[in-house]
C-alpha positions as CSV (number, residue, x, y, z in Angstrom):
1,X,25.2,37.8,-32.3
2,X,28.6,38.4,-30.9
3,X,30.6,35.2,-30.5
4,X,31.7,36.0,-27.0
5,X,28.2,36.6,-25.8
6,X,27.0,33.4,-27.5
7,X,29.8,31.5,-25.8
8,X,29.0,32.9,-22.3
9,X,25.3,32.3,-22.8
10,X,26.0,28.7,-23.9
11,X,28.1,28.1,-20.8
12,X,25.3,29.4,-18.5
13,X,22.6,27.4,-20.4
14,X,24.6,24.2,-20.1
15,X,25.2,24.9,-16.4
16,X,21.5,25.4,-15.8
17,X,20.3,22.4,-17.7
18,X,22.8,20.1,-16.0
19,X,21.8,21.4,-12.6
20,X,18.1,21.1,-13.5
21,X,18.5,17.4,-14.4
22,X,21.0,16.4,-11.7
23,X,20.0,18.4,-8.6
24,X,16.7,20.3,-8.8
25,X,13.7,18.8,-7.0
26,X,11.5,19.1,-10.0
27,X,13.3,16.3,-11.7
28,X,13.7,14.2,-8.5
29,X,10.8,11.8,-9.5
30,X,12.6,10.9,-12.7
31,X,15.9,10.3,-10.9
32,X,14.1,8.2,-8.3
33,X,12.6,6.0,-11.1
34,X,16.2,5.3,-12.2
35,X,17.4,4.6,-8.7
36,X,14.8,1.9,-8.1
37,X,16.1,-0.2,-11.1
38,X,18.7,-3.0,-10.9
39,X,19.6,-3.1,-14.6
40,X,23.2,-2.0,-15.4
41,X,21.9,0.4,-18.1
42,X,19.7,2.2,-15.6
43,X,22.5,2.3,-13.0
44,X,24.7,4.0,-15.6
45,X,21.8,6.5,-16.3
46,X,21.4,7.1,-12.6
47,X,25.1,7.9,-12.2
48,X,24.9,10.2,-15.2
49,X,21.6,11.9,-14.2
50,X,22.8,12.7,-10.7
51,X,26.1,14.3,-11.7
52,X,26.0,17.8,-13.1
53,X,29.6,17.5,-14.0
54,X,28.9,14.4,-16.0
55,X,25.8,15.9,-17.8
56,X,27.6,19.1,-18.8
57,X,29.7,17.6,-21.6
58,X,26.6,15.9,-23.1
59,X,24.5,19.1,-23.0
60,X,27.4,21.1,-24.3
61,X,27.8,18.6,-27.2
62,X,24.1,18.8,-28.1
63,X,24.1,22.6,-27.9
64,X,27.2,22.8,-30.1
65,X,25.5,20.6,-32.7
66,X,22.4,22.8,-32.6
67,X,24.4,26.0,-32.9
68,X,26.5,24.6,-35.7
69,X,23.3,24.0,-37.7
70,X,23.6,27.6,-38.6
71,X,21.3,30.6,-38.6
72,X,17.7,30.1,-37.8
73,X,18.3,28.4,-34.4
74,X,15.7,29.9,-32.1
75,X,17.9,31.8,-29.6
76,X,15.2,32.1,-27.0
77,X,15.8,28.4,-26.4
78,X,19.4,29.3,-25.5
79,X,18.6,32.5,-23.6
80,X,16.0,31.0,-21.3
81,X,18.4,28.5,-19.6
82,X,21.3,31.0,-19.9
83,X,19.4,33.7,-18.0
84,X,18.2,31.1,-15.5
85,X,21.8,29.8,-15.0
86,X,23.1,33.3,-14.5
87,X,20.4,34.0,-11.9
88,X,21.2,30.7,-10.1
89,X,24.8,31.7,-9.8
90,X,23.8,35.1,-8.6
91,X,21.6,33.6,-5.9
92,X,24.3,31.2,-4.8
93,X,26.8,34.1,-4.6
94,X,24.3,36.2,-2.6
95,X,23.6,33.5,-0.2
96,X,27.3,32.9,0.4
97,X,28.0,36.6,1.0
98,X,25.0,36.8,3.3
99,X,26.1,33.9,5.4
100,X,29.6,35.4,5.9
101,X,28.3,38.9,6.7
C-alpha cells in the first residue's frame, strides 16, 4: 500500500477511535462508570477517556506498533475506522455548510 494513503488512513482511524471512546453515546455507560469512582486512578482514566485529544496519541502509538509489526497486519482493521472517520468529518462539514446556507 502507498505510504501516503496508509498515513491518511491511519490519521482518520485514530480520529474515529478517539471520538468513539471520548464522545460517542455508545461508550457513555463506560465513561459513566469511571465518573462515579473516587479513586485517583479512575479519575485519571476519566480525564483520559473524555478527551479525544488526549486519547489520540495513545491510539496513534498503538497503531504505529501494529503497523510496524510488518506485513500481514489485517488492513480491514485500519480501513473500518478510517472510512468511518472520513465519513464523520464529511457529516460535520455538511452540517456546518447547511447551517450557514
